DRENVOMI-147244 format. One line per field, with one value per residue (C-alpha): residue number from 1; residue in three letters; chain; x, y, z. Coordinates in nm, 2 decimals, padded with zeros to 4 digits. Layout:
N
pos [NUM	...]
code [ALA	...]
unit [A	...]
c1 [X	...]
c2 [Y	...]
c3 [Z	...]
***
This chain:
277
pos [1	2	3	4	5	6	7	8	9	10	11	12	13	14	15	16	17	18	19	20	21	22	23	24	25	26	27	28	29	30	31	32	33	34	35	36	37	38	39	40	41	42	43	44	45	46	47	48	49	50	51	52	53	54	55	56	57	58	59	60	61	62	63	64	65	66	67	68	69	70	71	72	73	74	75	76	77	78	79	80	81	82	83	84	85	86	87	88	89	90	91	92	93	94	95	96	97	98	99	100	101	102	103	104	105	106	107	108	109	110	111	112	113	114	115	116	117	118	119	120	121	122	123	124	125	126	127	128	129	130	131	132	133	134	135	136	137	138	139	140	141	142	143	144	145	146	147	148	149	150	151	152	153	154	155	156	157	158	159	160	161	162	163	164	165	166	167	168	169	170	171	172	173	174	175	176	177	178	179	180	181	182	183	184	185	186	187	188	189	190	191	192	193	194	195	196	197	198	199	200	201	202	203	204	205	206	207	208	209	210	211	212	213	214	215	216	217	218	219	220	221	222	223	224	225	226	227	228	229	230	231	232	233	234	235	236	237	238	239	240	241	242	243	244	245	246	247	248	249	250	251	252	253	254	255	256	257	258	259	260	261	262	263	264	265	266	267	268	269	270	271	272	273	274	275	276	277]
code [MET	ASP	LEU	LYS	ILE	LEU	LYS	ASP	ILE	PRO	PRO	TRP	GLU	TRP	PRO	ASN	GLU	ALA	ASP	THR	GLU	LEU	GLU	GLY	ILE	LEU	HIS	ASP	LYS	GLY	ALA	ASP	SER	SER	ASP	ARG	LEU	LEU	ALA	ALA	GLU	LEU	ALA	GLY	GLU	LEU	THR	VAL	ILE	ARG	ASP	GLY	LEU	ILE	ASP	GLU	LEU	LEU	SER	ILE	LEU	HIS	ASP	GLY	ASN	GLU	SER	GLU	GLN	ILE	ARG	ALA	THR	ALA	ALA	THR	SER	LEU	GLY	CYS	ALA	LEU	GLU	TYR	ALA	ASP	GLU	ASP	LEU	TYR	ASP	ASP	ASP	PHE	ASP	ASP	GLU	MET	ILE	SER	TYR	GLU	SER	VAL	THR	LYS	ILE	ARG	GLU	SER	LEU	ARG	ARG	LEU	TYR	ARG	ASP	ALA	ALA	VAL	PRO	LYS	LEU	VAL	ARG	ARG	ARG	ILE	LEU	GLU	ALA	SER	VAL	HIS	VAL	PRO	GLN	ASP	TRP	HIS	ARG	ASP	ALA	ILE	ARG	ALA	SER	TYR	LEU	SER	ALA	ASP	GLU	ASP	TRP	ARG	LEU	THR	ALA	VAL	PHE	CYS	MET	GLN	LEU	VAL	PRO	GLY	PHE	GLU	THR	GLN	ILE	LEU	GLU	ALA	LEU	ASP	SER	LYS	ASN	PRO	TYR	ILE	HIS	TYR	HIS	ALA	VAL	CYS	ALA	ALA	GLY	ASN	CYS	GLY	LEU	ASP	GLU	ALA	TRP	PRO	HIS	ILE	SER	ALA	ILE	LEU	THR	ALA	SER	GLN	PRO	ASP	LYS	ASP	LEU	LEU	ILE	ALA	ALA	ILE	GLU	ALA	ALA	PRO	ASN	ILE	ARG	PRO	GLU	GLU	ALA	ALA	GLU	ILE	LEU	LEU	GLU	LEU	THR	GLY	SER	GLU	ASP	GLU	ASP	ILE	VAL	GLU	ALA	ALA	TYR	GLU	ALA	MET	SER	MET	ALA	ASP	MET	ASP	TRP	ASP	GLU	GLY	TYR	ASP	ASP	GLU	GLU	ASP	ASP	GLU	ILE	PHE	HIS]
unit [A	A	A	A	A	A	A	A	A	A	A	A	A	A	A	A	A	A	A	A	A	A	A	A	A	A	A	A	A	A	A	A	A	A	A	A	A	A	A	A	A	A	A	A	A	A	A	A	A	A	A	A	A	A	A	A	A	A	A	A	A	A	A	A	A	A	A	A	A	A	A	A	A	A	A	A	A	A	A	A	A	A	A	A	A	A	A	A	A	A	A	A	A	A	A	A	A	A	A	A	A	A	A	A	A	A	A	A	A	A	A	A	A	A	A	A	A	A	A	A	A	A	A	A	A	A	A	A	A	A	A	A	A	A	A	A	A	A	A	A	A	A	A	A	A	A	A	A	A	A	A	A	A	A	A	A	A	A	A	A	A	A	A	A	A	A	A	A	A	A	A	A	A	A	A	A	A	A	A	A	A	A	A	A	A	A	A	A	A	A	A	A	A	A	A	A	A	A	A	A	A	A	A	A	A	A	A	A	A	A	A	A	A	A	A	A	A	A	A	A	A	A	A	A	A	A	A	A	A	A	A	A	A	A	A	A	A	A	A	A	A	A	A	A	A	A	A	A	A	A	A	A	A	A	A	A	A	A	A	A	A	A	A	A	A	A	A	A	A	A	A	A	A	A	A	A	A]
c1 [00.01	00.16	00.12	00.11	-00.17	-00.42	-00.28	-00.40	-00.75	-01.01	-01.00	-01.36	-01.26	-00.97	-00.96	-01.06	-00.68	-00.54	-00.55	-00.39	-00.13	-00.01	00.04	00.26	00.46	00.51	00.53	00.86	01.18	01.35	01.11	01.18	01.16	00.96	00.71	00.71	00.67	00.42	00.24	00.23	00.08	-00.24	-00.26	-00.43	-00.74	-01.11	-01.14	-00.85	-00.73	-00.74	-00.59	-00.37	-00.27	-00.21	-00.05	00.26	00.22	00.29	00.60	00.74	00.65	00.84	01.14	01.45	01.66	01.37	01.42	01.23	01.04	00.85	00.82	00.63	00.45	00.30	00.26	00.02	-00.20	-00.21	-00.39	-00.61	-00.78	-00.83	-00.96	-01.23	-01.24	-01.32	-01.64	-01.81	-01.62	-01.95	-02.15	-02.33	-02.30	-01.92	-01.78	-01.48	-01.40	-01.23	-01.04	-01.13	-01.13	-00.80	-00.61	-00.72	-00.58	-00.22	-00.23	-00.29	-00.07	00.22	00.19	00.18	00.45	00.68	00.68	00.77	01.05	01.35	01.53	01.29	01.44	01.23	01.01	00.89	00.77	00.63	00.40	00.30	00.17	00.00	-00.19	-00.30	-00.48	-00.70	-00.87	-00.80	-00.58	-00.47	-00.17	-00.19	-00.26	00.09	00.24	00.13	00.17	00.56	00.60	00.43	00.67	00.97	01.23	01.17	00.98	00.91	00.78	00.54	00.35	00.33	00.18	-00.05	-00.19	-00.28	-00.54	-00.72	-00.82	-00.76	-00.93	-00.86	-00.55	-00.76	-00.50	-00.30	-00.41	-00.45	-00.14	00.03	-00.23	00.03	00.27	00.57	00.56	00.30	00.25	00.19	-00.04	-00.24	-00.28	-00.41	-00.68	-00.79	-00.77	-01.01	-01.23	-01.25	-01.28	-01.52	-01.32	-01.50	-01.18	-01.04	-01.31	-01.11	-00.80	-01.04	-01.20	-00.94	-00.82	-01.19	-01.21	-00.81	-00.71	-00.44	-00.47	-00.25	-00.54	-00.50	-00.50	-00.80	-00.99	-00.91	-01.10	-01.39	-01.38	-01.33	-01.56	-01.97	-01.78	-01.73	-01.97	-02.21	-02.45	-02.09	-02.01	-02.29	-02.24	-01.90	-01.90	-02.19	-01.95	-01.67	-01.90	-01.87	-01.46	-01.23	-01.16	-01.30	-01.13	-01.26	-01.56	-01.64	-01.50	-01.71	-02.06	-01.92	-01.88	-02.26	-02.41	-02.21	-02.34	-02.65	-02.68	-02.96	-02.80	-03.09	-03.06	-03.03	-02.99	-03.23	-03.29	-03.16	-02.86	-02.90	-02.91	-02.55	-02.41	-02.57	-02.55]
c2 [00.01	00.37	00.56	00.92	00.79	00.72	01.12	01.28	01.11	01.14	00.89	00.77	00.65	00.46	00.05	-00.17	-00.33	00.02	-00.03	-00.33	-00.23	00.06	-00.15	-00.36	-00.11	00.06	-00.28	-00.32	-00.11	-00.22	-00.04	00.33	00.61	00.86	00.59	00.45	00.85	00.90	00.53	00.70	01.05	00.87	00.62	00.92	00.86	00.78	00.58	00.33	00.39	00.07	-00.20	-00.28	00.06	00.19	-00.10	-00.03	00.38	00.31	00.06	00.36	00.60	00.40	00.33	00.53	00.42	00.53	00.92	01.20	01.31	00.91	00.96	01.25	01.14	00.93	01.07	01.30	01.02	00.91	01.21	01.16	00.80	01.01	01.27	01.00	00.84	01.07	01.20	00.83	00.69	00.78	00.64	00.32	00.28	00.33	00.16	-00.11	-00.25	00.04	00.09	-00.06	00.12	-00.09	00.10	00.45	00.39	00.27	00.58	00.76	00.56	00.60	00.97	01.09	00.85	00.94	01.35	01.29	01.12	01.37	01.16	01.18	01.44	01.79	01.74	01.36	01.51	01.83	01.64	01.39	01.69	01.85	01.52	01.36	01.70	01.56	01.38	01.68	01.49	01.66	01.67	01.88	02.19	02.22	02.04	02.34	02.64	02.54	02.54	02.85	02.97	02.79	03.03	02.81	02.96	02.62	02.56	02.83	02.74	02.43	02.59	02.83	02.55	02.34	02.61	02.54	02.23	02.28	02.55	02.78	02.98	03.28	03.50	03.37	03.40	03.72	03.77	03.53	03.75	03.98	03.75	03.83	03.46	03.46	03.03	03.14	03.44	03.19	02.92	03.17	03.30	02.95	02.93	03.23	03.12	02.78	02.92	03.22	03.48	03.76	03.98	03.91	04.03	04.36	04.16	03.88	04.18	04.40	04.06	04.02	04.39	04.44	04.49	04.26	04.00	03.65	03.45	03.18	03.39	03.57	03.17	03.11	03.45	03.34	03.04	03.22	03.50	03.33	03.17	03.54	03.78	03.61	03.86	04.11	03.87	03.80	04.10	04.07	03.72	03.77	04.09	03.79	03.59	03.84	03.75	03.68	03.39	03.05	02.97	03.25	03.27	02.88	02.94	03.29	03.04	02.77	03.03	03.07	02.80	02.64	02.93	02.86	03.28	03.42	03.49	03.74	03.96	04.28	04.28	04.31	04.11	04.33	04.29	03.91	03.84	04.00	03.80	03.44	03.45]
c3 [00.03	-00.13	00.23	00.03	-00.15	00.19	00.28	-00.03	00.05	00.30	00.54	00.58	00.17	00.30	00.18	00.49	00.53	00.60	00.93	00.92	00.72	00.90	01.19	00.99	00.92	01.26	01.36	01.08	01.24	00.91	00.68	00.53	00.83	00.63	00.58	00.94	01.02	00.83	00.88	01.27	01.17	00.99	01.21	01.46	01.20	01.34	01.09	01.17	01.50	01.71	02.01	01.76	01.65	01.98	02.10	01.83	01.90	02.21	02.17	01.97	02.25	02.44	02.27	02.33	02.04	01.83	01.67	01.84	01.54	01.50	01.91	01.89	01.63	01.79	02.11	01.88	01.74	02.07	02.15	01.90	02.09	02.39	02.20	02.08	02.31	02.56	02.35	02.42	02.72	02.98	02.69	02.75	02.39	02.39	02.11	02.29	01.98	01.84	02.17	02.45	02.80	02.93	02.57	02.69	03.04	02.92	02.70	02.99	03.27	02.97	02.90	03.25	03.29	03.03	03.05	03.44	03.23	03.19	03.01	02.72	02.50	02.56	02.15	02.26	02.62	02.48	02.23	02.53	02.73	02.41	02.36	02.76	02.78	02.57	02.88	03.17	03.50	03.80	03.73	03.38	03.61	03.74	03.45	03.24	03.49	03.50	03.12	03.11	03.34	03.15	02.96	02.70	02.37	02.30	02.63	02.65	02.33	02.41	02.77	02.59	02.38	02.65	02.79	02.50	02.70	03.06	03.22	03.51	03.30	03.17	03.33	03.13	02.81	02.81	02.88	02.62	02.34	02.35	02.26	02.01	01.90	01.62	01.70	02.12	01.98	01.77	02.06	02.26	02.04	02.02	02.39	02.48	02.22	02.36	02.73	02.66	02.81	02.72	02.86	02.49	02.27	02.25	02.07	01.88	01.75	01.64	01.44	01.30	01.17	01.09	00.70	00.62	00.94	00.91	00.73	00.99	01.29	01.15	01.09	01.48	01.58	01.31	01.55	01.87	01.84	01.90	02.17	02.38	02.24	02.02	01.92	01.90	01.69	01.45	01.23	01.20	01.05	00.85	00.68	00.62	00.39	00.14	00.18	-00.13	00.02	00.01	00.36	00.54	00.41	00.44	00.83	00.93	00.77	00.97	01.31	01.25	01.24	01.57	01.72	01.59	01.52	01.26	00.92	00.85	01.17	01.11	00.75	00.48	00.16	-00.09	00.12	00.22	-00.17	-00.21	00.02	-00.02	-00.39]
***
């Protein structure tokens, strides 16, 4: 199987044997390193993640002889598995044929133990922390706080990323919105939206109405806006549906849809026709 073909098509169109193929490539340490790295990345997709793949990813993550990059990628994919499982973990219909309770427990315990191991490379530990917060635990607050207080910009970036998923860091998020580091700034915008941080609204609205904002930052602000001040966001988002950039238009409509906004509020029929046609 050519993994590059899988990467170029939607996961729901992958063949039924994709999970077995990925598992085999990950298990084969003699396979091409670029193939194994791509397999570790693709293994995090919902359509293929299974206990067997999780075991292979955990094996890679624990193996100090593996490259930092594949270990870090394995951690990220394990985070995806946690995210999928967490959505249904307490549901009576939880599909443990895909991801068992035992696998969820193994992932959580492994990530916590390896994060605390100072011998694990920095990149791998950062990805472990980022992955593990998909199911927040008691130890995460102290870990995030320590990372944010670090003089290392990479750790600060990881901390702000994690603040999207772990509550209680409103002050730090507001501080991070003023960061000169574009990646920290981006994730601070995402975090402000996820926690509905009202004090961030002036910053978010300034991005939404800027004449030439960074595109990725603008889309993050579009997604954040309805969670902060939906009524004030509605008019700005509707204006953004007139953008010449299809990605911005799609993001604006999606944001309005997710917030159940009334697209027609405050606009007459003629204006609506211009926007929607």
